[in-house]
C-alpha atoms as one frame of an Amber mdcrd trajectory, in Angstrom:
protein
 156.536 171.087  34.347 156.139 168.274  36.998 158.817 165.806  38.153 154.945
 163.286  39.893 153.168 163.128  36.863 150.413 161.141  36.703 150.692 158.626
  34.108 146.657 157.076  33.456 145.752 154.706  35.131 143.989 152.538  32.292
 146.391 153.016  30.450 148.792 150.566  33.166 145.949 148.009  32.696 145.838
 147.953  28.631 149.605 147.144  28.424 149.182 144.514  32.007 145.883 142.655
  29.522 148.540 142.695  26.212 151.263 141.136  27.906 148.911 138.821  29.342
 146.985 138.748  25.748 150.862 136.918  24.761 151.436 134.611  28.110 147.798
 132.888  28.661 146.459 130.709  25.378 142.933 131.399  24.714 141.941 133.967
  28.009 144.446 135.430  25.757 141.665 136.676  23.377 139.657 138.233  26.254
 142.146 139.844  28.203 143.227 141.353  24.339 139.692 142.605  23.764 139.737
 143.871  27.214 142.775 145.981  26.900 141.888 147.366  23.698 138.730 148.540
  25.305 140.563 150.159  27.842 143.546 151.569  25.411 140.597 153.011  23.786
 138.860 154.586  27.339 142.620 155.764  28.300 143.237 157.542  25.674 139.845
 159.260  25.320 141.086 160.444  29.968 143.948 161.752  28.824 142.571 163.336
  26.418 139.814 165.230  28.593 142.811 164.912  31.760 145.634 166.033  30.885
 147.243 162.790  32.880 150.034 161.583  30.692 151.116 157.483  29.306 150.947
 157.680  25.667 153.127 155.257  25.329 152.739 153.043  27.558 148.837 153.100
  25.762 150.032 152.798  22.293 152.011 150.133  24.276 149.291 147.768  25.066
 147.884 148.379  22.384 150.383 146.712  20.221 151.249 144.432  22.762 147.203
 143.740  22.888 147.137 143.247  19.057 150.188 141.322  19.238 148.356 138.867
  21.019 144.910 138.225  19.711 147.136 137.638  16.107 149.435 134.848  18.020
 145.847 133.253  19.504 144.054 133.365  16.290 147.341 132.097  14.993 147.484
 129.104  17.271 144.088 128.685  17.276 143.839 127.991  12.768 147.045 126.096
  13.459 145.531 123.541  16.157 142.303 123.144  14.020 144.371 122.273  10.910
 146.461 119.949  12.742 143.012 118.865  14.376 142.031 117.821  10.237 145.409
 116.451   9.359 144.403 114.288  11.898 140.222 113.835  11.178 141.585 113.077
   7.336 144.459 110.943   8.067 142.296 107.991  10.174 139.458 108.704   7.313
 141.675 106.989   5.092 141.666 104.182   6.869
């Protein structure tokens, strides 16, 4: 095996977008979706070209999914807080 094996660039982009998805609120939803798209492109490119980076792309997919779930839970929590405040205000 060659010691300078290339890692697919789209796999690295997917990993970076996954990290951004976890860190940035609201914008993370968009980056998570884009990161999953890049994971799929990287997976197909690695099969076709023989590049490495399977672990990097899977790590990106996991980060993107976890980040999207976190973002959605955060939005649901904000909606419940706003509704609780609204119902409390309407009670008086």
